[in-house]
PyMOL Python script that loads the backbone (N, CA, C, O; Angstrom):
from pymol import cmd

cmd.read_pdbstr("""\
ATOM      1  N   ILE A   1      10.794 -25.923  76.067  1.00  0.00           N
ATOM      2  CA  ILE A   1      10.773 -24.905  77.102  1.00  0.00           C
ATOM      3  C   ILE A   1      12.186 -24.715  77.661  1.00  0.00           C
ATOM      4  O   ILE A   1      12.589 -23.587  77.945  1.00  0.00           O
ATOM      5  N   ASP A   2      12.932 -25.795  77.820  1.00  0.00           N
ATOM      6  CA  ASP A   2      14.295 -25.682  78.346  1.00  0.00           C
ATOM      7  C   ASP A   2      15.174 -24.834  77.430  1.00  0.00           C
ATOM      8  O   ASP A   2      15.958 -24.014  77.908  1.00  0.00           O
ATOM      9  N   LEU A   3      15.047 -25.029  76.109  1.00  0.00           N
ATOM     10  CA  LEU A   3      15.843 -24.244  75.165  1.00  0.00           C
ATOM     11  C   LEU A   3      15.474 -22.772  75.225  1.00  0.00           C
ATOM     12  O   LEU A   3      16.342 -21.905  75.127  1.00  0.00           O
ATOM     13  N   LYS A   4      14.187 -22.489  75.384  1.00  0.00           N
ATOM     14  CA  LYS A   4      13.739 -21.107  75.474  1.00  0.00           C
ATOM     15  C   LYS A   4      14.301 -20.449  76.738  1.00  0.00           C
ATOM     16  O   LYS A   4      14.703 -19.286  76.710  1.00  0.00           O
ATOM     17  N   GLU A   5      14.329 -21.189  77.833  1.00  0.00           N
ATOM     18  CA  GLU A   5      14.892 -20.669  79.077  1.00  0.00           C
ATOM     19  C   GLU A   5      16.395 -20.443  78.945  1.00  0.00           C
ATOM     20  O   GLU A   5      16.928 -19.443  79.428  1.00  0.00           O
ATOM     21  N   GLU A   6      17.069 -21.384  78.286  1.00  0.00           N
ATOM     22  CA  GLU A   6      18.513 -21.232  78.082  1.00  0.00           C
ATOM     23  C   GLU A   6      18.796 -20.025  77.186  1.00  0.00           C
ATOM     24  O   GLU A   6      19.723 -19.258  77.444  1.00  0.00           O
ATOM     25  N   ALA A   7      17.997 -19.863  76.138  1.00  0.00           N
ATOM     26  CA  ALA A   7      18.163 -18.713  75.246  1.00  0.00           C
ATOM     27  C   ALA A   7      17.939 -17.407  76.005  1.00  0.00           C
ATOM     28  O   ALA A   7      18.690 -16.450  75.819  1.00  0.00           O
ATOM     29  N   SER A   8      16.924 -17.358  76.848  1.00  0.00           N
ATOM     30  CA  SER A   8      16.655 -16.157  77.642  1.00  0.00           C
ATOM     31  C   SER A   8      17.824 -15.853  78.576  1.00  0.00           C
ATOM     32  O   SER A   8      18.196 -14.692  78.749  1.00  0.00           O
ATOM     33  N   ALA A   9      18.395 -16.883  79.169  1.00  0.00           N
ATOM     34  CA  ALA A   9      19.534 -16.692  80.071  1.00  0.00           C
ATOM     35  C   ALA A   9      20.741 -16.153  79.302  1.00  0.00           C
ATOM     36  O   ALA A   9      21.465 -15.294  79.806  1.00  0.00           O
ATOM     37  N   LEU A  10      20.956 -16.650  78.096  1.00  0.00           N
ATOM     38  CA  LEU A  10      22.068 -16.161  77.281  1.00  0.00           C
ATOM     39  C   LEU A  10      21.815 -14.734  76.813  1.00  0.00           C
ATOM     40  O   LEU A  10      22.738 -13.923  76.758  1.00  0.00           O
ATOM     41  N   LEU A  11      20.563 -14.427  76.477  1.00  0.00           N
ATOM     42  CA  LEU A  11      20.221 -13.062  76.065  1.00  0.00           C
ATOM     43  C   LEU A  11      20.517 -12.074  77.195  1.00  0.00           C
ATOM     44  O   LEU A  11      20.945 -10.947  76.947  1.00  0.00           O
ATOM     45  N   ALA A  12      20.289 -12.502  78.416  1.00  0.00           N
ATOM     46  CA  ALA A  12      20.509 -11.628  79.574  1.00  0.00           C
ATOM     47  C   ALA A  12      21.985 -11.244  79.727  1.00  0.00           C
ATOM     48  O   ALA A  12      22.302 -10.290  80.437  1.00  0.00           O
ATOM     49  N   ARG A  13      22.873 -11.967  79.077  1.00  0.00           N
ATOM     50  CA  ARG A  13      24.308 -11.666  79.152  1.00  0.00           C
ATOM     51  C   ARG A  13      24.741 -10.548  78.197  1.00  0.00           C
ATOM     52  O   ARG A  13      25.886 -10.099  78.248  1.00  0.00           O
ATOM     53  N   LEU A  14      23.833 -10.101  77.333  1.00  0.00           N
ATOM     54  CA  LEU A  14      24.176  -9.029  76.399  1.00  0.00           C
ATOM     55  C   LEU A  14      24.438  -7.734  77.158  1.00  0.00           C
ATOM     56  O   LEU A  14      23.759  -7.438  78.142  1.00  0.00           O
ATOM     57  N   ASP A  15      25.421  -6.966  76.703  1.00  0.00           N
ATOM     58  CA  ASP A  15      25.812  -5.732  77.373  1.00  0.00           C
ATOM     59  C   ASP A  15      24.816  -4.594  77.157  1.00  0.00           C
ATOM     60  O   ASP A  15      24.584  -3.792  78.062  1.00  0.00           O
ATOM     61  N   LYS A  16      24.240  -4.522  75.984  1.00  0.00           N
ATOM     62  CA  LYS A  16      23.365  -3.398  75.651  1.00  0.00           C
ATOM     63  C   LYS A  16      21.895  -3.791  75.800  1.00  0.00           C
ATOM     64  O   LYS A  16      21.441  -4.758  75.188  1.00  0.00           O
ATOM     65  N   PRO A  17      21.164  -3.043  76.608  1.00  0.00           N
ATOM     66  CA  PRO A  17      19.749  -3.369  76.838  1.00  0.00           C
ATOM     67  C   PRO A  17      18.908  -3.387  75.564  1.00  0.00           C
ATOM     68  O   PRO A  17      17.972  -4.179  75.452  1.00  0.00           O
ATOM     69  N   GLU A  18      19.236  -2.512  74.597  1.00  0.00           N
ATOM     70  CA  GLU A  18      18.442  -2.499  73.365  1.00  0.00           C
ATOM     71  C   GLU A  18      18.679  -3.753  72.529  1.00  0.00           C
ATOM     72  O   GLU A  18      17.793  -4.172  71.783  1.00  0.00           O
ATOM     73  N   HIS A  19      19.862  -4.356  72.642  1.00  0.00           N
ATOM     74  CA  HIS A  19      20.112  -5.629  71.958  1.00  0.00           C
ATOM     75  C   HIS A  19      19.248  -6.721  72.573  1.00  0.00           C
ATOM     76  O   HIS A  19      18.594  -7.489  71.868  1.00  0.00           O
ATOM     77  N   LEU A  20      19.259  -6.773  73.882  1.00  0.00           N
ATOM     78  CA  LEU A  20      18.428  -7.741  74.594  1.00  0.00           C
ATOM     79  C   LEU A  20      16.958  -7.562  74.224  1.00  0.00           C
ATOM     80  O   LEU A  20      16.252  -8.530  73.941  1.00  0.00           O
ATOM     81  N   LYS A  21      16.523  -6.335  74.231  1.00  0.00           N
ATOM     82  CA  LYS A  21      15.111  -6.039  73.976  1.00  0.00           C
ATOM     83  C   LYS A  21      14.675  -6.479  72.575  1.00  0.00           C
ATOM     84  O   LYS A  21      13.641  -7.129  72.418  1.00  0.00           O
ATOM     85  N   VAL A  22      15.461  -6.126  71.568  1.00  0.00           N
ATOM     86  CA  VAL A  22      15.059  -6.450  70.198  1.00  0.00           C
ATOM     87  C   VAL A  22      15.087  -7.962  69.959  1.00  0.00           C
ATOM     88  O   VAL A  22      14.197  -8.492  69.295  1.00  0.00           O
ATOM     89  N   LEU A  23      16.086  -8.659  70.485  1.00  0.00           N
ATOM     90  CA  LEU A  23      16.148 -10.105  70.285  1.00  0.00           C
ATOM     91  C   LEU A  23      15.070 -10.832  71.086  1.00  0.00           C
ATOM     92  O   LEU A  23      14.504 -11.821  70.621  1.00  0.00           O
ATOM     93  N   HIS A  24      14.793 -10.343  72.274  1.00  0.00           N
ATOM     94  CA  HIS A  24      13.727 -10.938  73.088  1.00  0.00           C
ATOM     95  C   HIS A  24      12.374 -10.783  72.393  1.00  0.00           C
ATOM     96  O   HIS A  24      11.596 -11.733  72.309  1.00  0.00           O
ATOM     97  N   LYS A  25      12.110  -9.595  71.906  1.00  0.00           N
ATOM     98  CA  LYS A  25      10.835  -9.351  71.218  1.00  0.00           C
ATOM     99  C   LYS A  25      10.716 -10.200  69.953  1.00  0.00           C
ATOM    100  O   LYS A  25       9.636 -10.703  69.640  1.00  0.00           O
ATOM    101  N   ARG A  26      11.811 -10.357  69.236  1.00  0.00           N
ATOM    102  CA  ARG A  26      11.777 -11.098  67.969  1.00  0.00           C
ATOM    103  C   ARG A  26      11.714 -12.617  68.183  1.00  0.00           C
ATOM    104  O   ARG A  26      10.896 -13.292  67.558  1.00  0.00           O
ATOM    105  N   TYR A  27      12.561 -13.155  69.052  1.00  0.00           N
ATOM    106  CA  TYR A  27      12.711 -14.607  69.133  1.00  0.00           C
ATOM    107  C   TYR A  27      12.029 -15.264  70.330  1.00  0.00           C
ATOM    108  O   TYR A  27      11.810 -16.475  70.318  1.00  0.00           O
ATOM    109  N   ILE A  28      11.696 -14.511  71.340  1.00  0.00           N
ATOM    110  CA  ILE A  28      10.987 -15.074  72.491  1.00  0.00           C
ATOM    111  C   ILE A  28       9.500 -14.751  72.386  1.00  0.00           C
ATOM    112  O   ILE A  28       8.650 -15.604  72.640  1.00  0.00           O
ATOM    113  N   GLN A  29       9.194 -13.500  72.005  1.00  0.00           N
ATOM    114  CA  GLN A  29       7.796 -13.084  71.880  1.00  0.00           C
ATOM    115  C   GLN A  29       7.260 -13.209  70.457  1.00  0.00           C
ATOM    116  O   GLN A  29       6.066 -13.012  70.228  1.00  0.00           O
ATOM    117  N   TYR A  30       8.125 -13.534  69.502  1.00  0.00           N
ATOM    118  CA  TYR A  30       7.743 -13.736  68.092  1.00  0.00           C
ATOM    119  C   TYR A  30       7.052 -12.518  67.479  1.00  0.00           C
ATOM    120  O   TYR A  30       6.084 -12.658  66.733  1.00  0.00           O
ATOM    121  N   GLN A  31       7.551 -11.332  67.796  1.00  0.00           N
ATOM    122  CA  GLN A  31       6.969 -10.109  67.234  1.00  0.00           C
ATOM    123  C   GLN A  31       7.587  -9.800  65.878  1.00  0.00           C
ATOM    124  O   GLN A  31       8.728 -10.170  65.601  1.00  0.00           O
ATOM    125  N   SER A  32       6.820  -9.121  65.043  1.00  0.00           N
ATOM    126  CA  SER A  32       7.313  -8.695  63.732  1.00  0.00           C
ATOM    127  C   SER A  32       8.232  -7.489  63.906  1.00  0.00           C
ATOM    128  O   SER A  32       8.205  -6.816  64.936  1.00  0.00           O
ATOM    129  N   PHE A  33       9.042  -7.229  62.886  1.00  0.00           N
ATOM    130  CA  PHE A  33       9.914  -6.065  62.938  1.00  0.00           C
ATOM    131  C   PHE A  33       9.094  -4.773  62.999  1.00  0.00           C
ATOM    132  O   PHE A  33       9.501  -3.800  63.633  1.00  0.00           O
ATOM    133  N   GLU A  34       7.953  -4.776  62.343  1.00  0.00           N
ATOM    134  CA  GLU A  34       7.083  -3.604  62.362  1.00  0.00           C
ATOM    135  C   GLU A  34       6.591  -3.306  63.790  1.00  0.00           C
ATOM    136  O   GLU A  34       6.599  -2.158  64.234  1.00  0.00           O
ATOM    137  N   THR A  35       6.168  -4.354  64.491  1.00  0.00           N
ATOM    138  CA  THR A  35       5.691  -4.191  65.864  1.00  0.00           C
ATOM    139  C   THR A  35       6.823  -3.740  66.775  1.00  0.00           C
ATOM    140  O   THR A  35       6.642  -2.857  67.613  1.00  0.00           O
ATOM    141  N   ILE A  36       7.984  -4.347  66.609  1.00  0.00           N
ATOM    142  CA  ILE A  36       9.147  -3.977  67.424  1.00  0.00           C
ATOM    143  C   ILE A  36       9.496  -2.506  67.212  1.00  0.00           C
ATOM    144  O   ILE A  36       9.738  -1.772  68.170  1.00  0.00           O
ATOM    145  N   ALA A  37       9.519  -2.088  65.956  1.00  0.00           N
ATOM    146  CA  ALA A  37       9.839  -0.695  65.640  1.00  0.00           C
ATOM    147  C   ALA A  37       8.851   0.247  66.311  1.00  0.00           C
ATOM    148  O   ALA A  37       9.246   1.260  66.890  1.00  0.00           O
ATOM    149  N   CYS A  38       7.588  -0.080  66.236  1.00  0.00           N
ATOM    150  CA  CYS A  38       6.550   0.759  66.830  1.00  0.00           C
ATOM    151  C   CYS A  38       6.707   0.827  68.351  1.00  0.00           C
ATOM    152  O   CYS A  38       6.651   1.909  68.936  1.00  0.00           O
ATOM    153  N   GLU A  39       6.901  -0.318  68.981  1.00  0.00           N
ATOM    154  CA  GLU A  39       7.012  -0.369  70.440  1.00  0.00           C
ATOM    155  C   GLU A  39       8.278   0.303  70.958  1.00  0.00           C
ATOM    156  O   GLU A  39       8.271   0.900  72.034  1.00  0.00           O
ATOM    157  N   MET A  40       9.359   0.208  70.199  1.00  0.00           N
ATOM    158  CA  MET A  40      10.627   0.777  70.656  1.00  0.00           C
ATOM    159  C   MET A  40      10.811   2.229  70.194  1.00  0.00           C
ATOM    160  O   MET A  40      11.742   2.908  70.627  1.00  0.00           O
ATOM    161  N   GLY A  41       9.932   2.694  69.326  1.00  0.00           N
ATOM    162  CA  GLY A  41      10.043   4.066  68.837  1.00  0.00           C
ATOM    163  C   GLY A  41      11.141   4.255  67.807  1.00  0.00           C
ATOM    164  O   GLY A  41      11.694   5.348  67.679  1.00  0.00           O
ATOM    165  N   TYR A  42      11.467   3.186  67.063  1.00  0.00           N
ATOM    166  CA  TYR A  42      12.493   3.240  66.024  1.00  0.00           C
ATOM    167  C   TYR A  42      11.834   3.102  64.657  1.00  0.00           C
ATOM    168  O   TYR A  42      10.679   2.691  64.550  1.00  0.00           O
ATOM    169  N   THR A  43      12.578   3.450  63.623  1.00  0.00           N
ATOM    170  CA  THR A  43      12.096   3.173  62.280  1.00  0.00           C
ATOM    171  C   THR A  43      12.315   1.695  61.980  1.00  0.00           C
ATOM    172  O   THR A  43      13.107   1.022  62.638  1.00  0.00           O
ATOM    173  N   TYR A  44      11.606   1.213  60.986  1.00  0.00           N
ATOM    174  CA  TYR A  44      11.749  -0.184  60.554  1.00  0.00           C
ATOM    175  C   TYR A  44      13.209  -0.459  60.195  1.00  0.00           C
ATOM    176  O   TYR A  44      13.767  -1.489  60.573  1.00  0.00           O
ATOM    177  N   ARG A  45      13.815   0.461  59.469  1.00  0.00           N
ATOM    178  CA  ARG A  45      15.208   0.295  59.039  1.00  0.00           C
ATOM    179  C   ARG A  45      16.155   0.240  60.245  1.00  0.00           C
ATOM    180  O   ARG A  45      17.075  -0.577  60.278  1.00  0.00           O
ATOM    181  N   ASN A  46      15.926   1.105  61.226  1.00  0.00           N
ATOM    182  CA  ASN A  46      16.781   1.105  62.415  1.00  0.00           C
ATOM    183  C   ASN A  46      16.646  -0.187  63.210  1.00  0.00           C
ATOM    184  O   ASN A  46      17.623  -0.659  63.791  1.00  0.00           O
ATOM    185  N   VAL A  47      15.453  -0.760  63.240  1.00  0.00           N
ATOM    186  CA  VAL A  47      15.263  -2.031  63.940  1.00  0.00           C
ATOM    187  C   VAL A  47      16.045  -3.136  63.238  1.00  0.00           C
ATOM    188  O   VAL A  47      16.638  -3.989  63.899  1.00  0.00           O
ATOM    189  N   HIS A  48      16.052  -3.129  61.907  1.00  0.00           N
ATOM    190  CA  HIS A  48      16.840  -4.126  61.174  1.00  0.00           C
ATOM    191  C   HIS A  48      18.331  -3.969  61.462  1.00  0.00           C
ATOM    192  O   HIS A  48      19.041  -4.957  61.648  1.00  0.00           O
ATOM    193  N   TYR A  49      18.792  -2.739  61.498  1.00  0.00           N
ATOM    194  CA  TYR A  49      20.197  -2.478  61.812  1.00  0.00           C
ATOM    195  C   TYR A  49      20.514  -2.954  63.242  1.00  0.00           C
ATOM    196  O   TYR A  49      21.498  -3.658  63.469  1.00  0.00           O
ATOM    197  N   LEU A  50      19.673  -2.561  64.185  1.00  0.00           N
ATOM    198  CA  LEU A  50      19.854  -2.954  65.574  1.00  0.00           C
ATOM    199  C   LEU A  50      19.817  -4.471  65.724  1.00  0.00           C
ATOM    200  O   LEU A  50      20.603  -5.043  66.479  1.00  0.00           O
ATOM    201  N   HIS A  51      18.914  -5.115  65.014  1.00  0.00           N
ATOM    202  CA  HIS A  51      18.793  -6.572  65.042  1.00  0.00           C
ATOM    203  C   HIS A  51      20.092  -7.225  64.576  1.00  0.00           C
ATOM    204  O   HIS A  51      20.568  -8.179  65.191  1.00  0.00           O
ATOM    205  N   GLY A  52      20.661  -6.711  63.493  1.00  0.00           N
ATOM    206  CA  GLY A  52      21.926  -7.252  62.988  1.00  0.00           C
ATOM    207  C   GLY A  52      23.052  -7.118  63.994  1.00  0.00           C
ATOM    208  O   GLY A  52      23.819  -8.056  64.209  1.00  0.00           O
ATOM    209  N   ARG A  53      23.149  -5.948  64.610  1.00  0.00           N
ATOM    210  CA  ARG A  53      24.186  -5.729  65.620  1.00  0.00           C
ATOM    211  C   ARG A  53      23.955  -6.624  66.838  1.00  0.00           C
ATOM    212  O   ARG A  53      24.902  -7.149  67.423  1.00  0.00           O
ATOM    213  N   ALA A  54      22.694  -6.788  67.207  1.00  0.00           N
ATOM    214  CA  ALA A  54      22.351  -7.629  68.356  1.00  0.00           C
ATOM    215  C   ALA A  54      22.701  -9.080  68.078  1.00  0.00           C
ATOM    216  O   ALA A  54      23.185  -9.781  68.967  1.00  0.00           O
ATOM    217  N   LEU A  55      22.464  -9.540  66.854  1.00  0.00           N
ATOM    218  CA  LEU A  55      22.823 -10.916  66.498  1.00  0.00           C
ATOM    219  C   LEU A  55      24.331 -11.130  66.563  1.00  0.00           C
ATOM    220  O   LEU A  55      24.793 -12.184  66.998  1.00  0.00           O
ATOM    221  N   GLN A  56      25.089 -10.140  66.135  1.00  0.00           N
ATOM    222  CA  GLN A  56      26.547 -10.242  66.222  1.00  0.00           C
ATOM    223  C   GLN A  56      26.992 -10.339  67.679  1.00  0.00           C
ATOM    224  O   GLN A  56      27.845 -11.158  68.022  1.00  0.00           O
ATOM    225  N   ALA A  57      26.417  -9.512  68.521  1.00  0.00           N
ATOM    226  CA  ALA A  57      26.760  -9.534  69.945  1.00  0.00           C
ATOM    227  C   ALA A  57      26.340 -10.860  70.570  1.00  0.00           C
ATOM    228  O   ALA A  57      27.073 -11.423  71.383  1.00  0.00           O
ATOM    229  N   PHE A  58      25.174 -11.355  70.196  1.00  0.00           N
ATOM    230  CA  PHE A  58      24.701 -12.622  70.737  1.00  0.00           C
ATOM    231  C   PHE A  58      25.601 -13.771  70.278  1.00  0.00           C
ATOM    232  O   PHE A  58      25.836 -14.716  71.031  1.00  0.00           O
ATOM    233  N   GLY A  59      26.097 -13.692  69.061  1.00  0.00           N
ATOM    234  CA  GLY A  59      27.025 -14.707  68.562  1.00  0.00           C
ATOM    235  C   GLY A  59      28.267 -14.808  69.434  1.00  0.00           C
ATOM    236  O   GLY A  59      28.768 -15.905  69.681  1.00  0.00           O
ATOM    237  N   LYS A  60      28.759 -13.682  69.895  1.00  0.00           N
ATOM    238  CA  LYS A  60      29.935 -13.677  70.782  1.00  0.00           C
ATOM    239  C   LYS A  60      29.596 -14.296  72.134  1.00  0.00           C
ATOM    240  O   LYS A  60      30.394 -15.046  72.697  1.00  0.00           O
ATOM    241  N   VAL A  61      28.412 -13.979  72.653  1.00  0.00           N
ATOM    242  CA  VAL A  61      27.966 -14.551  73.927  1.00  0.00           C
ATOM    243  C   VAL A  61      27.827 -16.062  73.795  1.00  0.00           C
ATOM    244  O   VAL A  61      28.255 -16.815  74.669  1.00  0.00           O
ATOM    245  N   LEU A  62      27.229 -16.491  72.702  1.00  0.00           N
ATOM    246  CA  LEU A  62      27.016 -17.916  72.457  1.00  0.00           C
ATOM    247  C   LEU A  62      28.346 -18.656  72.312  1.00  0.00           C
ATOM    248  O   LEU A  62      28.505 -19.760  72.834  1.00  0.00           O
ATOM    249  N   GLU A  63      29.285 -18.059  71.617  1.00  0.00           N
ATOM    250  CA  GLU A  63      30.605 -18.680  71.446  1.00  0.00           C
ATOM    251  C   GLU A  63      31.315 -18.814  72.789  1.00  0.00           C
ATOM    252  O   GLU A  63      31.911 -19.854  73.071  1.00  0.00           O
ATOM    253  N   ALA A  64      31.258 -17.788  73.610  1.00  0.00           N
ATOM    254  CA  ALA A  64      31.880 -17.848  74.938  1.00  0.00           C
ATOM    255  C   ALA A  64      31.212 -18.927  75.787  1.00  0.00           C
ATOM    256  O   ALA A  64      31.887 -19.638  76.532  1.00  0.00           O
ATOM    257  N   HIS A  65      29.910 -19.050  75.680  1.00  0.00           N
ATOM    258  CA  HIS A  65      29.169 -20.082  76.419  1.00  0.00           C
ATOM    259  C   HIS A  65      29.608 -21.475  75.979  1.00  0.00           C
ATOM    260  O   HIS A  65      29.821 -22.358  76.809  1.00  0.00           O
ATOM    261  N   ARG A  66      29.739 -21.663  74.682  1.00  0.00           N
ATOM    262  CA  ARG A  66      30.167 -22.970  74.152  1.00  0.00           C
ATOM    263  C   ARG A  66      31.585 -23.313  74.591  1.00  0.00           C
ATOM    264  O   ARG A  66      31.878 -24.458  74.936  1.00  0.00           O
ATOM    265  N   ARG A  67      32.465 -22.307  74.573  1.00  0.00           N
ATOM    266  CA  ARG A  67      33.848 -22.556  75.000  1.00  0.00           C
ATOM    267  C   ARG A  67      33.900 -22.964  76.471  1.00  0.00           C
ATOM    268  O   ARG A  67      34.627 -23.889  76.833  1.00  0.00           O
ATOM    269  N   SER A  68      33.139 -22.283  77.311  1.00  0.00           N
ATOM    270  CA  SER A  68      33.151 -22.629  78.734  1.00  0.00           C
ATOM    271  C   SER A  68      32.519 -23.991  78.973  1.00  0.00           C
ATOM    272  O   SER A  68      32.945 -24.725  79.864  1.00  0.00           O
ATOM    273  N   LYS A  69      31.511 -24.332  78.189  1.00  0.00           N
ATOM    274  CA  LYS A  69      30.866 -25.638  78.303  1.00  0.00           C
ATOM    275  C   LYS A  69      31.837 -26.752  77.877  1.00  0.00           C
ATOM    276  O   LYS A  69      31.933 -27.793  78.528  1.00  0.00           O
ATOM    277  N   ASP A  70      32.552 -26.507  76.771  1.00  0.00           N
ATOM    278  CA  ASP A  70      33.549 -27.485  76.302  1.00  0.00           C
ATOM    279  C   ASP A  70      34.673 -27.661  77.318  1.00  0.00           C
ATOM    280  O   ASP A  70      35.125 -28.781  77.557  1.00  0.00           O
ATOM    281  N   ALA A  71      35.122 -26.565  77.914  1.00  0.00           N
ATOM    282  CA  ALA A  71      36.200 -26.639  78.914  1.00  0.00           C
ATOM    283  C   ALA A  71      35.738 -27.455  80.129  1.00  0.00           C
ATOM    284  O   ALA A  71      36.493 -28.256  80.679  1.00  0.00           O
ATOM    285  N   ALA A  72      34.509 -27.236  80.523  1.00  0.00           N
ATOM    286  CA  ALA A  72      33.972 -27.980  81.681  1.00  0.00           C
ATOM    287  C   ALA A  72      33.881 -29.463  81.377  1.00  0.00           C
ATOM    288  O   ALA A  72      34.146 -30.292  82.248  1.00  0.00           O
ATOM    289  N   GLU A  73      33.509 -29.809  80.151  1.00  0.00           N
ATOM    290  CA  GLU A  73      33.416 -31.228  79.767  1.00  0.00           C
ATOM    291  C   GLU A  73      34.784 -31.881  79.716  1.00  0.00           C
ATOM    292  O   GLU A  73      34.924 -33.054  80.065  1.00  0.00           O
ATOM    293  N   HIS A  74      35.798 -31.137  79.286  1.00  0.00           N
ATOM    294  CA  HIS A  74      37.154 -31.687  79.214  1.00  0.00           C
ATOM    295  C   HIS A  74      37.751 -31.911  80.594  1.00  0.00           C
ATOM    296  O   HIS A  74      38.576 -32.806  80.778  1.00  0.00           O
ATOM    297  N   GLU A  75      37.337 -31.099  81.568  1.00  0.00           N
ATOM    298  CA  GLU A  75      37.843 -31.241  82.929  1.00  0.00           C
ATOM    299  C   GLU A  75      37.217 -32.435  83.640  1.00  0.00           C
ATOM    300  O   GLU A  75      37.819 -33.016  84.543  1.00  0.00           O
ATOM    301  N   ALA A  76      36.006 -32.797  83.225  1.00  0.00           N
ATOM    302  CA  ALA A  76      35.281 -33.885  83.906  1.00  0.00           C
ATOM    303  C   ALA A  76      35.812 -35.242  83.537  1.00  0.00           C
ATOM    304  O   ALA A  76      35.310 -36.254  84.025  1.00  0.00           O
TER     305      ALA A  76
END
""", "prot")
cmd.dss("prot")
cmd.show_as("cartoon", "prot")
cmd.util.cbc("prot")
cmd.orient("prot")
């Protein structure tokens, strides 16, 4: 549960709401790409594209989080 909460907090740092939405639906709610496409009004292909872009953006958020965590540990 702690990891899920941490993941949700990191997802909230994404700049684009559609990135947050697609990743939340996929990894927090465990929805299929078909369901996500239907709910968001996108084609299956567009959801895959959006998912890829969202993962790239999340990777940057995660890297920044790790860097700040490492810096805090080095200061302690």
